[in-house]
KEMARVO-946793 format. One record per residue (C-alpha): residue number from 1; residue in three letters; x, y, z. Coordinates in steps of 0.02 Angstrom, whole numbers, plus 50000, padded with zeros to 5 digits. Each point is the difference from the previous one (the first is absolute). Example, Ala and Ser with C-alpha at 12.3 -4.5 7.8 and 13.67 -1.06 7.14 Angstrom:
<nodes>
(node 1 "ALA" (50615 49775 50390)),
(node 2 "SER" (50069 50172 49967)),
</nodes>
This chain:
<nodes>
(node 1 "MET" (53167 61107 49186)),
(node 2 "ARG" (49826 50056 50089)),
(node 3 "PRO" (49915 50166 49990)),
(node 4 "GLY" (50075 50134 50112)),
(node 5 "HIS" (50147 49906 50030)),
(node 6 "PHE" (50208 49969 49994)),
(node 7 "LEU" (50145 49918 49989)),
(node 8 "VAL" (50154 49985 50136)),
(node 9 "PHE" (50143 49917 49944)),
(node 10 "SER" (50159 50012 50075)),
(node 11 "ASP" (50170 49908 50000)),
(node 12 "HIS" (49964 49903 50175)),
(node 13 "MET" (49802 49942 49927)),
(node 14 "ARG" (49997 49791 49917)),
(node 15 "GLU" (49840 50104 49901)),
(node 16 "PRO" (49935 50197 49991)),
(node 17 "ARG" (49850 50016 50114)),
(node 18 "ALA" (49824 50090 49945)),
(node 19 "GLU" (49963 50122 50129)),
(node 20 "SER" (49833 50119 49986)),
(node 21 "TYR" (50034 50203 49989)),
(node 22 "TRP" (49801 50029 49949)),
(node 23 "SER" (49877 49872 50085)),
(node 24 "ALA" (49796 50009 49925)),
(node 25 "ARG" (49954 49910 50116)),
(node 26 "GLU" (50047 50120 50124)),
(node 27 "VAL" (49947 50157 49957)),
(node 28 "ALA" (49834 49917 49962)),
(node 29 "GLU" (49977 49945 50178)),
(node 30 "GLN" (50062 50190 50054)),
(node 31 "GLY" (49864 50034 49864)),
(node 32 "GLN" (49864 49912 50137)),
(node 33 "ARG" (50060 50025 50133)),
(node 34 "GLY" (50005 50225 49982)),
(node 35 "PRO" (49877 49961 49837)),
(node 36 "PHE" (50001 50229 49933)),
(node 37 "GLN" (49851 50083 50087)),
(node 38 "GLY" (49968 50121 49895)),
(node 39 "SER" (49835 50060 49882)),
(node 40 "PRO" (49997 49911 49840)),
(node 41 "GLU" (50025 50163 49938)),
(node 42 "GLU" (50150 50031 50094)),
(node 43 "ALA" (50071 49830 49943)),
(node 44 "VAL" (49981 50057 49812)),
(node 45 "ASP" (50109 50147 50016)),
(node 46 "GLU" (50123 49911 50098)),
(node 47 "LEU" (50005 49855 49863)),
(node 48 "GLU" (50012 50162 49845)),
(node 49 "ARG" (50147 50061 50132)),
(node 50 "HIS" (50116 49839 50000)),
(node 51 "LEU" (49959 49959 49824)),
(node 52 "ARG" (50039 50175 49974)),
(node 53 "ARG" (50182 49947 50112)),
(node 54 "ALA" (50005 49850 49914)),
(node 55 "LEU" (50010 50060 49813)),
(node 56 "GLU" (50108 50134 50012)),
(node 57 "GLY" (50123 49891 50072)),
(node 58 "GLN" (49995 49839 49861)),
(node 59 "MET" (49988 50176 49861)),
(node 60 "THR" (50166 50059 50043)),
(node 61 "ALA" (50095 49890 49843)),
(node 62 "ASP" (50127 50051 49855)),
(node 63 "VAL" (49891 49891 49851)),
(node 64 "PRO" (49858 50023 49938)),
(node 65 "LEU" (49849 49953 50107)),
(node 66 "GLY" (49820 49971 49979)),
(node 67 "ALA" (49879 49904 50064)),
(node 68 "PHE" (49847 49846 49964)),
(node 69 "LEU" (49835 50063 49947)),
(node 70 "SER" (49855 49896 49999)),
(node 71 "GLY" (49877 50100 50072)),
(node 72 "GLY" (49951 49938 50143)),
(node 73 "ILE" (49988 50073 50176)),
(node 74 "ASP" (50184 49940 50048)),
(node 75 "SER" (50107 50038 49859)),
(node 76 "SER" (49908 50164 49952)),
(node 77 "ALA" (49987 50058 50201)),
(node 78 "ILE" (50219 49958 49988)),
(node 79 "VAL" (50033 50112 49828)),
(node 80 "ALA" (49836 50145 50056)),
(node 81 "VAL" (50103 50014 50145)),
(node 82 "MET" (50173 49999 49904)),
(node 83 "GLN" (49924 50108 49893)),
(node 84 "SER" (49951 50140 50139)),
(node 85 "ILE" (50170 50000 50040)),
(node 86 "SER" (50087 49981 49829)),
(node 87 "SER" (50054 50195 49920)),
(node 88 "ARG" (49980 49911 49841)),
(node 89 "PRO" (49886 49863 49913)),
(node 90 "VAL" (50039 49817 50055)),
(node 91 "GLN" (50043 49859 49880)),
(node 92 "THR" (49861 49881 50026)),
(node 93 "PHE" (49952 49854 49893)),
(node 94 "THR" (49867 49865 49967)),
(node 95 "ILE" (49975 49832 49887)),
(node 96 "GLY" (49816 49983 49933)),
(node 97 "PHE" (49918 49852 49915)),
(node 98 "SER" (49856 49974 49864)),
(node 99 "GLU" (49916 49893 50144)),
(node 100 "THR" (49866 50120 50090)),
(node 101 "ALA" (49999 49882 50134)),
(node 102 "TYR" (50209 50007 50019)),
(node 103 "ASN" (50008 50235 49964)),
(node 104 "GLU" (50042 50072 50093)),
(node 105 "ALA" (50096 50136 49916)),
(node 106 "ASP" (49860 50119 49959)),
(node 107 "HIS" (49949 50050 50198)),
(node 108 "ALA" (50222 50028 50003)),
(node 109 "GLN" (49961 50125 49850)),
(node 110 "GLN" (49855 50087 50061)),
(node 111 "VAL" (50120 50009 50161)),
(node 112 "ALA" (50138 50060 49929)),
(node 113 "ARG" (49911 50124 49909)),
(node 114 "HIS" (49948 50069 50154)),
(node 115 "LEU" (50153 50003 50108)),
(node 116 "GLY" (50114 50049 49826)),
(node 117 "THR" (50127 49875 49986)),
(node 118 "ASN" (50114 49955 49876)),
(node 119 "HIS" (49869 49842 49957)),
(node 120 "THR" (50082 49843 49894)),
(node 121 "GLU" (49883 49892 49963)),
(node 122 "LEU" (50028 49807 49886)),
(node 123 "TYR" (49837 49910 49923)),
(node 124 "LEU" (50082 49855 49977)),
(node 125 "SER" (49909 49828 49898)),
(node 126 "GLU" (50001 49822 50055)),
(node 127 "ARG" (50151 49977 49927)),
(node 128 "ASP" (50127 50091 50078)),
(node 129 "ALA" (49937 49959 50188)),
(node 130 "LEU" (50025 49814 49907)),
(node 131 "ASP" (50177 50034 49943)),
(node 132 "VAL" (50042 50030 50175)),
(node 133 "VAL" (49918 49815 50097)),
(node 134 "PRO" (50199 49910 49918)),
(node 135 "GLN" (50087 50149 50123)),
(node 136 "LEU" (49897 49966 50169)),
(node 137 "PRO" (50134 49851 50053)),
(node 138 "GLY" (50137 50097 49959)),
(node 139 "ILE" (49917 50146 50047)),
(node 140 "TYR" (49977 49940 50211)),
(node 141 "CYS" (50110 49879 50003)),
(node 142 "GLU" (49878 49877 50068)),
(node 143 "PRO" (49817 49919 50015)),
(node 144 "PHE" (49907 50153 49975)),
(node 145 "SER" (49821 49997 49948)),
(node 146 "ASP" (49908 50185 50056)),
(node 147 "SER" (49920 50026 49813)),
(node 148 "SER" (50010 50201 50036)),
(node 149 "GLN" (50191 49995 49982)),
(node 150 "ILE" (49993 50011 49805)),
(node 151 "PRO" (49932 50153 50011)),
(node 152 "THR" (50108 50050 50122)),
(node 153 "PHE" (50138 49969 49889)),
(node 154 "LEU" (49925 50059 49841)),
(node 155 "VAL" (49954 50165 50132)),
(node 156 "SER" (50179 50019 50069)),
(node 157 "LYS" (50084 49967 49802)),
(node 158 "LEU" (49887 50169 49983)),
(node 159 "ALA" (50070 50101 50111)),
(node 160 "ARG" (50163 49935 49981)),
(node 161 "SER" (50020 50077 49860)),
(node 162 "SER" (49978 50174 50057)),
(node 163 "VAL" (50044 49994 50171)),
(node 164 "THR" (50145 49915 50098)),
(node 165 "VAL" (49890 49990 50198)),
(node 166 "ALA" (49806 49982 50010)),
(node 167 "LEU" (49918 49985 50143)),
(node 168 "SER" (49843 49912 50020)),
(node 169 "GLY" (49842 49985 50132)),
(node 170 "ASP" (50016 49810 50061)),
(node 171 "GLY" (49959 49951 50180)),
(node 172 "GLY" (49834 50143 50004)),
(node 173 "ASP" (49895 49814 49995)),
(node 174 "GLU" (50095 49941 50165)),
(node 175 "LEU" (49998 50190 50103)),
(node 176 "PHE" (49844 50038 49983)),
(node 177 "SER" (49913 49854 49985)),
(node 178 "GLY" (49949 50003 49808)),
(node 179 "TYR" (49956 49834 49952)),
(node 180 "THR" (49864 49951 49996)),
(node 181 "ARG" (49982 49830 50047)),
(node 182 "TYR" (50046 50087 50180)),
(node 183 "ALA" (49814 50037 50033)),
(node 184 "LEU" (49946 49858 49913)),
(node 185 "ALA" (50085 49851 50096)),
(node 186 "ASP" (49983 50068 50150)),
(node 187 "ALA" (49797 50034 49966)),
(node 188 "PHE" (49997 49820 49925)),
(node 189 "TRP" (50087 49910 50148)),
(node 190 "ASN" (49892 50110 50144)),
(node 191 "LYS" (49830 49916 49919)),
(node 192 "LEU" (50118 49855 49964)),
(node 193 "SER" (50037 49955 50174)),
(node 194 "ARG" (49837 49984 50062)),
(node 195 "ILE" (49955 49878 49908)),
(node 196 "PRO" (50024 49835 50055)),
(node 197 "ILE" (50125 49904 49885)),
(node 198 "GLY" (49930 49846 49946)),
(node 199 "LEU" (49845 50132 49924)),
(node 200 "ARG" (50160 50112 49910)),
(node 201 "ARG" (50088 49838 49913)),
(node 202 "VAL" (49784 49918 49942)),
(node 203 "SER" (50005 50174 49931)),
(node 204 "ALA" (50152 50022 49905)),
(node 205 "SER" (49922 49812 49907)),
(node 206 "LEU" (49860 50074 49933)),
(node 207 "ALA" (50096 50199 49953)),
(node 208 "THR" (50121 49899 49896)),
(node 209 "LEU" (49856 49897 49891)),
(node 210 "PRO" (49979 50146 49875)),
(node 211 "SER" (50150 50014 49929)),
(node 212 "PRO" (50089 50180 49976)),
(node 213 "ASP" (49942 50011 49834)),
(node 214 "LEU" (49804 49972 50029)),
(node 215 "TYR" (50053 50131 50137)),
(node 216 "ASN" (50097 50104 49870)),
(node 217 "ASN" (49839 49992 49878)),
(node 218 "VAL" (49864 50033 50083)),
(node 219 "ALA" (50104 50157 50111)),
(node 220 "SER" (50039 50054 49810)),
(node 221 "GLY" (49851 50042 49979)),
(node 222 "VAL" (49919 50094 50162)),
(node 223 "MET" (50184 50104 50022)),
(node 224 "PRO" (49970 50122 49864)),
(node 225 "LEU" (49822 50025 50136)),
(node 226 "LEU" (50113 50056 50115)),
(node 227 "PRO" (50089 50192 50047)),
(node 228 "GLN" (50177 49969 49967)),
(node 229 "ARG" (50119 49998 50179)),
(node 230 "LEU" (49839 49857 49988)),
(node 231 "ARG" (50082 49891 49816)),
(node 232 "ARG" (50104 49833 50050)),
(node 233 "GLN" (50107 49923 49871)),
(node 234 "ARG" (50031 49806 50035)),
(node 235 "VAL" (49856 49986 50128)),
(node 236 "GLY" (49975 49800 49975)),
(node 237 "ASP" (50196 49986 50039)),
(node 238 "LYS" (49996 50108 50164)),
(node 239 "ILE" (49820 49900 50063)),
(node 240 "HIS" (50118 49830 49974)),
(node 241 "LYS" (50153 50077 50111)),
(node 242 "ALA" (49892 50075 50114)),
(node 243 "ALA" (49914 49830 50049)),
(node 244 "SER" (50169 49929 49998)),
(node 245 "VAL" (50028 50083 50183)),
(node 246 "LEU" (49803 49965 50075)),
(node 247 "SER" (50103 49835 50095)),
(node 248 "LEU" (50179 50099 50064)),
(node 249 "ARG" (50002 50049 50181)),
(node 250 "SER" (50086 50142 50004)),
(node 251 "VAL" (50011 50206 49936)),
(node 252 "ASN" (50170 49936 49967)),
(node 253 "ASP" (49958 49857 49902)),
(node 254 "VAL" (49883 50099 49901)),
(node 255 "TYR" (50102 50157 49956)),
(node 256 "ARG" (50121 49871 49954)),
(node 257 "ARG" (49885 49904 49885)),
(node 258 "LEU" (49931 50165 49908)),
(node 259 "CYS" (50220 50050 49991)),
(node 260 "SER" (50029 49795 49922)),
(node 261 "HIS" (49986 49953 49835)),
(node 262 "TRP" (50039 49823 50013)),
(node 263 "GLU" (49982 49899 50162)),
(node 264 "PRO" (50196 49906 49970)),
(node 265 "ALA" (49913 49826 50035)),
(node 266 "GLU" (49898 50023 49847)),
(node 267 "ILE" (50156 50006 49885)),
(node 268 "MET" (50133 49910 50046)),
(node 269 "PRO" (50018 49843 50110)),
(node 270 "ASP" (50043 49963 50155)),
(node 271 "ALA" (50028 50208 50006)),
(node 272 "VAL" (50042 50077 50160)),
(node 273 "GLU" (50012 50176 50010)),
(node 274 "PRO" (50141 50089 50069)),
(node 275 "PRO" (50002 50120 50140)),
(node 276 "THR" (49945 50195 49938)),
(node 277 "MET" (49913 50148 50069)),
(node 278 "MET" (49816 49899 49954)),
(node 279 "THR" (50040 49840 50062)),
(node 280 "GLY" (50026 50069 50190)),
(node 281 "LEU" (49839 50153 50024)),
(node 282 "GLU" (49978 49918 50159)),
(node 283 "ALA" (50192 50104 50053)),
(node 284 "LEU" (49928 50149 49940)),
(node 285 "PRO" (50006 50124 50131)),
(node 286 "ALA" (49800 50031 50044)),
(node 287 "SER" (49917 50152 49921)),
(node 288 "PRO" (49863 50113 50043)),
(node 289 "SER" (49900 49896 49884)),
(node 290 "ASN" (49961 49898 49838)),
(node 291 "VAL" (50057 50142 49854)),
(node 292 "GLU" (50139 50080 50110)),
(node 293 "ARG" (50089 49786 50001)),
(node 294 "MET" (49943 49998 49844)),
(node 295 "MET" (50122 50155 49925)),
(node 296 "TYR" (50124 49938 50131)),
(node 297 "ILE" (49997 49848 49921)),
(node 298 "ASP" (50027 50093 49807)),
(node 299 "MET" (50110 50117 50048)),
(node 300 "MET" (50141 49872 50072)),
(node 301 "SER" (49941 49857 49868)),
(node 302 "TYR" (49938 50064 49850)),
(node 303 "LEU" (50073 50174 50003)),
(node 304 "PRO" (50179 49957 49981)),
(node 305 "ASP" (49984 49814 49890)),
(node 306 "ASP" (49881 50078 49876)),
(node 307 "ILE" (49981 50141 49987)),
(node 308 "LEU" (50164 50105 50041)),
(node 309 "VAL" (50093 49839 49889)),
(node 310 "LYS" (49882 50010 49855)),
(node 311 "VAL" (49997 50202 49962)),
(node 312 "ASP" (50211 49995 50057)),
(node 313 "ARG" (50075 49850 49889)),
(node 314 "ALA" (49893 50059 49877)),
(node 315 "ALA" (50087 50200 50008)),
(node 316 "MET" (50169 49907 50001)),
(node 317 "ALA" (49998 49921 49839)),
(node 318 "VAL" (49984 50158 49926)),
(node 319 "SER" (50110 50082 50117)),
(node 320 "LEU" (49870 50115 50069)),
(node 321 "GLU" (50007 50040 50208)),
(node 322 "THR" (49836 50011 50064)),
(node 323 "ARG" (49977 50084 50171)),
(node 324 "VAL" (49831 49957 50093)),
(node 325 "PRO" (49962 50137 50147)),
(node 326 "LEU" (49839 49952 50071)),
(node 327 "LEU" (50117 49885 50080)),
(node 328 "ASP" (50100 50105 50075)),
(node 329 "HIS" (50059 49961 50189)),
(node 330 "ARG" (49926 50154 50064)),
(node 331 "LEU" (49830 49963 49910)),
(node 332 "VAL" (49985 49838 50042)),
(node 333 "SER" (50024 50051 50154)),
(node 334 "PHE" (49873 50119 50002)),
(node 335 "ALA" (49879 49893 49885)),
(node 336 "LEU" (50004 49805 50121)),
(node 337 "SER" (49936 50161 50153)),
(node 338 "LEU" (49831 50053 49914)),
(node 339 "PRO" (49881 49888 50064)),
(node 340 "LEU" (49835 49930 49893)),
(node 341 "SER" (49884 50125 50045)),
(node 342 "ILE" (50090 50140 49891)),
(node 343 "LEU" (50088 49820 49863)),
(node 344 "ARG" (49828 49974 49945)),
(node 345 "ALA" (49903 50164 50057)),
(node 346 "GLY" (49839 49998 49925)),
(node 347 "GLY" (50032 49777 49933)),
(node 348 "GLN" (50098 50103 49878)),
(node 349 "THR" (50188 49923 49941)),
(node 350 "LYS" (50158 50089 50045)),
(node 351 "TRP" (49910 50150 50054)),
(node 352 "PRO" (50139 50126 50064)),
(node 353 "LEU" (50084 49948 49844)),
(node 354 "LYS" (49831 50029 49884)),
(node 355 "GLN" (49954 50198 50083)),
(node 356 "LEU" (50170 50029 50025)),
(node 357 "LEU" (50010 49973 49759)),
(node 358 "TYR" (49845 50091 50007)),
(node 359 "ARG" (50093 50147 50072)),
(node 360 "HIS" (50085 50014 49817)),
(node 361 "VAL" (49884 49898 49867)),
(node 362 "PRO" (49813 50008 49979)),
(node 363 "ARG" (49897 49857 50069)),
(node 364 "ALA" (49911 49953 49874)),
(node 365 "LEU" (50184 49972 49902)),
(node 366 "VAL" (50058 49838 50124)),
(node 367 "GLU" (49846 49942 50053)),
(node 368 "ARG" (49943 49850 49956)),
(node 369 "PRO" (50020 49789 50019)),
(node 370 "LYS" (50162 49979 50032)),
(node 371 "MET" (50079 49915 49871)),
(node 372 "GLY" (50150 49850 50005)),
(node 373 "PHE" (50190 50056 49872)),
(node 374 "GLY" (49973 49830 49898)),
(node 375 "VAL" (49973 49933 49827)),
(node 376 "PRO" (49893 49894 49901)),
(node 377 "ILE" (50049 49832 50062)),
(node 378 "ASP" (49887 49918 49984)),
(node 379 "ALA" (49954 50049 49820)),
(node 380 "TRP" (50180 49960 49931)),
(node 381 "LEU" (50001 49820 50088)),
(node 382 "ARG" (49865 49982 49880)),
(node 383 "GLY" (50064 50099 49871)),
(node 384 "ALA" (50199 50037 49973)),
(node 385 "LEU" (50086 49915 50138)),
(node 386 "ARG" (49893 49831 49963)),
(node 387 "ASP" (50143 49897 49924)),
(node 388 "TRP" (50117 50093 50134)),
(node 389 "ALA" (49906 49944 50153)),
(node 390 "GLU" (49951 49829 49887)),
(node 391 "ALA" (50194 49930 49987)),
(node 392 "LEU" (50052 50080 50183)),
(node 393 "LEU" (49839 49888 50088)),
(node 394 "ASP" (50041 49824 49890)),
(node 395 "GLU" (49908 49877 50071)),
(node 396 "ARG" (50146 49887 49988)),
(node 397 "ARG" (50129 50128 50067)),
(node 398 "LEU" (49915 50061 50134)),
(node 399 "ARG" (50000 49778 50053)),
(node 400 "ASP" (50191 50009 49947)),
(node 401 "ASP" (50053 50139 50111)),
(node 402 "GLY" (49895 49936 50142)),
(node 403 "PHE" (49961 50154 50084)),
(node 404 "PHE" (49801 50021 49976)),
(node 405 "GLN" (49860 49893 49968)),
(node 406 "PRO" (49995 50008 49820)),
(node 407 "ASP" (49799 49954 49990)),
(node 408 "VAL" (49969 50146 50133)),
(node 409 "ILE" (50092 50119 49869)),
(node 410 "ARG" (49916 49923 49850)),
(node 411 "ARG" (49842 50014 50085)),
(node 412 "ALA" (50037 50178 50043)),
(node 413 "TRP" (50048 50075 49849)),
(node 414 "SER" (49850 49893 49870)),
(node 415 "GLU" (49906 50085 50085)),
(node 416 "HIS" (50068 50152 49988)),
(node 417 "LEU" (50022 49962 49808)),
(node 418 "SER" (49779 49972 49995)),
(node 419 "GLY" (49949 50130 50093)),
(node 420 "HIS" (49912 49918 50152)),
(node 421 "ARG" (50161 50041 50101)),
(node 422 "ASN" (50079 50202 50027)),
(node 423 "ASN" (50147 49893 50057)),
(node 424 "GLN" (50137 50117 49930)),
(node 425 "TYR" (50087 50058 50205)),
(node 426 "LEU" (50023 49812 50011)),
(node 427 "LEU" (50087 49954 49835)),
(node 428 "TRP" (50094 50148 49976)),
(node 429 "ASP" (50094 49945 50197)),
(node 430 "VAL" (50022 49827 49907)),
(node 431 "LEU" (50063 50083 49841)),
(node 432 "MET" (50110 50098 50071)),
(node 433 "PHE" (50103 49873 50091)),
(node 434 "GLN" (50001 49895 49848)),
(node 435 "SER" (50076 50159 49932)),
(node 436 "TRP" (50114 50048 50091)),
(node 437 "ARG" (50049 49811 50029)),
(node 438 "GLU" (50039 49951 49827)),
(node 439 "ALA" (50116 50170 49969)),
(node 440 "GLN" (50096 49917 50161)),
(node 441 "GLN" (50013 49861 49900)),
(node 442 "GLY" (50060 50069 49845)),
(node 443 "ALA" (50119 50133 50090)),
(node 444 "THR" (50079 49832 50073)),
(node 445 "THR" (50001 49893 49836)),
(node 446 "ALA" (50074 50180 49903)),
(node 447 "VAL" (50159 49988 50162)),
(node 448 "ALA" (50008 49832 49977)),
(node 449 "ALA" (50056 50018 49830)),
</nodes>
């Protein structure tokens, strides 16, 4: 069933018919035809009014209710407004990891303390997270390969120990232009399109002559000298990925490549990609800018097909209901009417949402580089998950199955184990498919027996 649709059944119908009751495309087009006319400050006032109304409805429950709190902009804004309209401390939940690069628990604790929530945090060991991996095929019922599924399940399990309903901050990046890749892809294409295609192809070849490992080694000596906001991880991998888009012919192609891990033909013999949102970008409605077009693509694909699936299935696996206030249809309509000059005022991402949050939380508590909600899959694949992955990526098994090109997969696996490349996302895609298929085969065998 597609988002915003319902099924119509009738005794006289051969099969049910899907009808739309709400169209994101129509709302986006309405927002383009009649954009918000107020000042940036008035936009923040209006956003808080919409969010407050959404929360007043979604906080209504006859069971215990709380919220996920990462300490980032989106979840902190949700919890801040929740607490402002609640007569008692809101129950908030976060999980922490010992690996600093993946831990947001300290930030969440500071926000919770300032707002006065009833905060619960749980620091997880590597074993706690690894124990979830065998459960993933059953939780997601399909080859779902967003590795943040692991902490999402764990924070849902933590919340369910105290509440039955949890609110999340999902949707903020797509609606308020939060992903840095939007501006990067736009700026990249604006410069790239001025260079002749032949010269671009030569440049791509030269950029990939040094290995990602060499780039990373050089960057490791330079990054500590830079301000925190300019520091980046896995520089070599990013340079190689950027080089792969040098020969592309449109901003749509650039964005599609940046959002992809594998190209189907790379790993599957005779692969033919079925029609999807990402293969039919030219058919999308016109947008005022490349950035707004990318936001719309994510709203129609990445948000419903990844983000919301990830949270919903992880939560349902522990019988936790989740609600998403930022996706209240009235708030979405308002957000889609905001011009980019407000969404990215002063060059900031998510400017209106940040300004709303700063009304409730000191800027210093939440102003830091954006972190993903992840776990150190790269290290685990070289360590505790190595035997599990090796069995699923066995060359004979891959060849007998006939789905993937064994030599390509094995090369990616070897590069990762050696530390020459960080292929965690490429490998996780294949591993989730293999793990799901193994679970399906086991279920079929059990039924047959």
